N, C-alpha and C positions, 0 to 999 in steps of 0.2 A: 531638608529634613522631611521624612515621611515619603520621599520619592524613591522608587526603585529604579536604579540605573543598571541596565543590562549591558555587560561588556562581552561582545561576540567578535571573534575574528571574522572579517568579511570574506575570507578565503579568496580574495583577489590576489594577483601576483604581478610581479614586475619582471620584464624581460631584460636582463643585462643592464638594468638601471636606465632604460631608454623608453619603455612603454608600459602601460597598465592594461592587463587583460581583464576579461569579463569576470564579475563577481558571481558567486553562487547565489541564487535568489532566495534561499531559505531564510537567511538572516533578515531579509527585507519583507517577509510575509507576515511577521508577527505584530506589526504596527508599533514597534518601539522607536524611540528617537535614536538616531545614529549620530555618533560623535566622530566624524571622519578625521583621520590623521594622514598627512602626506609625508613620506620619508624618502629622501633621495641620498644615496651614498656618494661620497667623494672618493674616487679611486686613486687619489694622489699618493696615499701611503700603503694602501692595500685594497684589493677588490673583494667585496663581500658577496659578489654574485657566484652562485654555484651552478656550473654547467654539468648537470647530472649525467649527460651523455658523454662527457669528456673526462670527468674526474669522479672517482668513488668518494664515499663519505669520509673515509680516513684521510685521503689526500686533501680533501677540502678542509677538514678540521685542522690538519697540519699547516696548510696555507694560511688559514685564519689566525691560528695561534702564533705563527711566526711573522705575521705582518707587523709593521712598525706601529700602525694605528688603524682603526676602522672609524672613519669620520663620516658623519651624516648630518644633513639638515632635516629638521623636523618642524612641520607646520601643523598646528591644531586648528582645524577649520571650524566654523560655526556649526552648531547642532542642526541636523536636518531631519525633517519628518515627512512621511509619505503624504502626498497631496491627495485629495478625494478622487480626482480623476486618474490617478496613476495606479498601475498594477505593480506588483513586486519587481518585475524585470525593468520597468521604466524607472522606478525609484532607484534600483541598484545602478542603472546606467547613469542617472543624474549624479549620484554620489561619486561614482567612478570618474565621471567627467570633471567634477570639481577637484578631486584629488590630482588627476592628471594635469589639469590647468595650473594648479598651485605649484606642483613639482616640476613643471616644464617638461612633462612626459607626453608621449603619444598615446591617445585614447583609442585602444583597439576594440573592435566589435566581436572578437572571438575569444575563446578560452584556451588554456594551455593544452587541451587535448589534441589540438592540431599539430603540436610538435611531434607527436608519436603515432597519430592515427590518420587514416585516410580521410580526406575532406568529404563531407556528406554532399550528395547530389543536390539536396534542397538548398544548401548554402551556395553551391556553385551557381544554381539557377537564379537565386536572389541577386548575386553579384552581377550576373549577366544581364538581368533586367535593369539594374541600376546603371550599368555601363551603357546599355542601349538607349536609355533615356537621355544620357549625356550627349550622345552622338546626334 
């Protein structure tokens, strides 16, 4: 009572029910408590994943509406707040990691833009540095 609860989509996304991509940082900059939810679809009766480069919206909707059922597991994780030493990106990554861990999904460090855009040179260099440290 008397508390304002802000419900924002974190604008993260899942890749074919296997991985969680980077969240947009805006929702994590305002200092609100985040109530993470992990959702994982069970493709046994119907696949809820939309491959927008393979199917158009109408085809996807027809596939969804003619599926036997869309079954998913939903986990409500404990509320999370931004720690004093965290910036918005670190907080977003911590929430994303918790969701990925709970759902048994791969926690990716990149966003969905890499599906359709050229990889930035800065990202390539960062990955090369990480790889050279491993060798």
